[in-house]
C-alpha positions as semicolon CSV with decimal commas, in nm:
position;residue;x (nm);y (nm);z (nm)
1;X;4,239;8,507;-3,745
2;X;4,104;8,837;-3,839
3;X;3,984;8,955;-4,187
4;X;4,071;9,263;-4,337
5;X;3,921;9,424;-4,616
6;X;4,122;9,735;-4,762
7;X;3,810;9,872;-4,933
8;X;3,664;9,955;-4,577
9;X;3,954;9,990;-4,419
10;X;3,783;9,749;-4,085
11;X;3,915;9,423;-3,963
12;X;3,710;9,181;-3,812
13;X;3,800;8,874;-3,556
14;X;3,629;8,513;-3,593
15;X;3,298;8,637;-3,379
16;X;3,230;8,952;-3,585
17;X;3,310;8,748;-3,939
18;X;3,007;8,475;-3,819
19;X;2,786;8,802;-3,720
20;X;2,828;8,912;-4,042
21;X;2,761;8,554;-4,211
22;X;2,444;8,544;-3,998
23;X;2,368;8,908;-4,096
24;X;2,397;8,842;-4,490
25;X;2,118;8,522;-4,394
26;X;1,886;8,759;-4,223
27;X;1,904;9,011;-4,490
28;X;1,832;8,752;-4,722
29;X;1,518;8,641;-4,539
30;X;1,405;9,014;-4,506
31;X;1,457;9,054;-4,913
32;X;1,233;8,723;-4,887
33;X;1,462;8,538;-5,100
34;X;1,397;8,697;-5,429
35;X;1,643;8,617;-5,655
36;X;1,867;8,936;-5,713
37;X;2,136;8,941;-5,977
38;X;2,477;8,920;-5,831
39;X;2,561;9,291;-5,841
40;X;2,249;9,379;-5,604
41;X;2,361;9,070;-5,375
42;X;2,760;9,283;-5,389
43;X;2,610;9,579;-5,261
44;X;2,372;9,419;-5,010
45;X;2,704;9,226;-4,894
46;X;2,933;9,595;-4,917
47;X;2,687;9,734;-4,693
48;X;2,679;9,441;-4,445
49;X;3,052;9,515;-4,448
50;X;3,051;9,849;-4,383
51;X;2,768;9,845;-4,083
52;X;2,943;9,596;-3,926
53;X;3,251;9,770;-3,947
54;X;3,112;10,106;-3,806
55;X;2,859;9,958;-3,559
56;X;2,846;9,855;-3,213
57;X;2,548;9,619;-3,286
58;X;2,621;9,231;-3,238
59;X;2,285;9,109;-3,351
60;X;2,255;9,004;-3,704
61;X;1,874;9,078;-3,685
62;X;1,918;9,429;-3,607
63;X;2,243;9,470;-3,839
64;X;2,025;9,323;-4,123
65;X;1,752;9,579;-4,051
66;X;2,001;9,850;-4,037
67;X;2,129;9,714;-4,396
68;X;1,786;9,642;-4,549
69;X;1,649;9,973;-4,440
70;X;1,950;10,165;-4,612
71;X;1,838;10,383;-4,927
72;X;1,844;10,229;-5,257
73;X;1,695;9,865;-5,148
74;X;1,350;9,817;-5,239
75;X;1,158;9,546;-5,081
């Protein structure tokens, strides 16, 4: 079952959705588990969706690195 998000105009199959979940976890680890507010977590999730939608990368660690390295996220 594909998941579609109209904000980003991407559709994800089960495998890509699993990769995005793993990317969220890898990103959380990279951010040292700091208790960011929900708004910041939402921005990170949006960046994961956008990055996964336009990137051929399928490695959650590499996707998380790209998201955490994006502008505006301070460690």
